[in-house]
C-alpha positions, 0 to 999 in steps of 0.5 A: 802857611807855617811848618807843621809837626807830628808830636806826641802831646801830653794832656796838661788838664781838661774840664767840661765848661758847658754841656758836652763842651770840653777844654783841653790843654796840651803840652807840645814841643813846637806847635805852640810856638808856630800857631796863629789864630784861626789854625787848627790841629788834627788829633789822633785816636788811641784806638787803632780802629779809628784811623782818621784824626779829628780836626779841632780849632786852636782856642789859644796858645801859651808859648812860654809853657809850650801849651795849646788849648782846644775847646771842642764839642763831643759829637761822636766816638772820636771826641767822646774818647778825647773827653775821657782824657785826664792829666798825664794822658798822651795824644798824637797831634799834627799841626798847626794846620791851615791858614789863619786869620790875617792879623794885619788887617786890623792895625791900631786905630781900626775896629774889628768884629770877632764873631763866633757861633757855637763851637766856632767861638773858641778860635776868637780867644787867641784872635782877641789876644793878637789883634792890635785894633779895637776888639768887639767880640760878638758871640752867638749861642743856643743858650749855654754860654762858655769862654765869656771870661776869656773873651771879655778880657781882651775886648768888649763882648756882646752876646746873642742867644737863640732863646734870649736868656742872655743878651740879644735874642736872635743871632749875631747880626741882630746883636750887632744891630741892637747895639748899633755896632760898626767895624772895619773888618769882620773875622768870623767862625761858625756854622754855614748859615751864619757865615752866609749871612755875614758874607751878605751883611759885609757886602751890603755895608762894605766891610772887609770880611774873613770867614773860617769855614768848619767842615769834616776833614779827613787828611787835614793836609790837602791831599784827599779833597774831602773838604772843599768849598766852591770858589770864584777862581779855578783851584790850581790843584784840582782845576775846578772851582773849589778850594780845599778848606784844610789847606787853602783855608779854613780861613778865606776872604768872604768874596773868594768863596761861595756859601 
């Protein structure tokens, strides 16, 4: 895990890119230089009545400009506050946090599935820029698409929608099968039912699989044990069969966790 920093970040820009989905660029001091795909930042409210930060995945970074992009869904008072930010506003952030995707598992000559579902799509943007092998993005949406231009820029993009309005009608596995796609490794982020299905699909097809778990977090640094998942091995911190998503994760090898 890389070193983490608490910084007063400046909002560079913000726009709504889909219904209740916002894209924000933040000027940082060091986080943009250190972050790897799959990590996240904790964003603190400027309202003293809301103590806990909101964990938000890093969508992409621009190290030359020391900037970090987050794409998030408004899901409560904290994220609703962030959605009102404009250029020049400041937000306290902590990061980069967690363990990201292992980039070395897909070198040149190998093929990867980068699979995002819903608000699990944003982390695939930076990942698509860093993978050296062949990138195949499979994105699942309820209906409204976002980030398709960024994802298409670094690989071939396939889309599944629940209502069938774009691409395959169904889920990401339906999309993979309909298009006859194959890969050597899977990187995925999204809701638990999708990750559970991908774990089974990977095992059935003997594909290496890395899953980023989404979970409501409190401290974001592994101290409070509020975000845990079941694991095969005993955790050395708590001496039970669990892993702290914010600390040991959010990215895990599929075979190491139970969903």
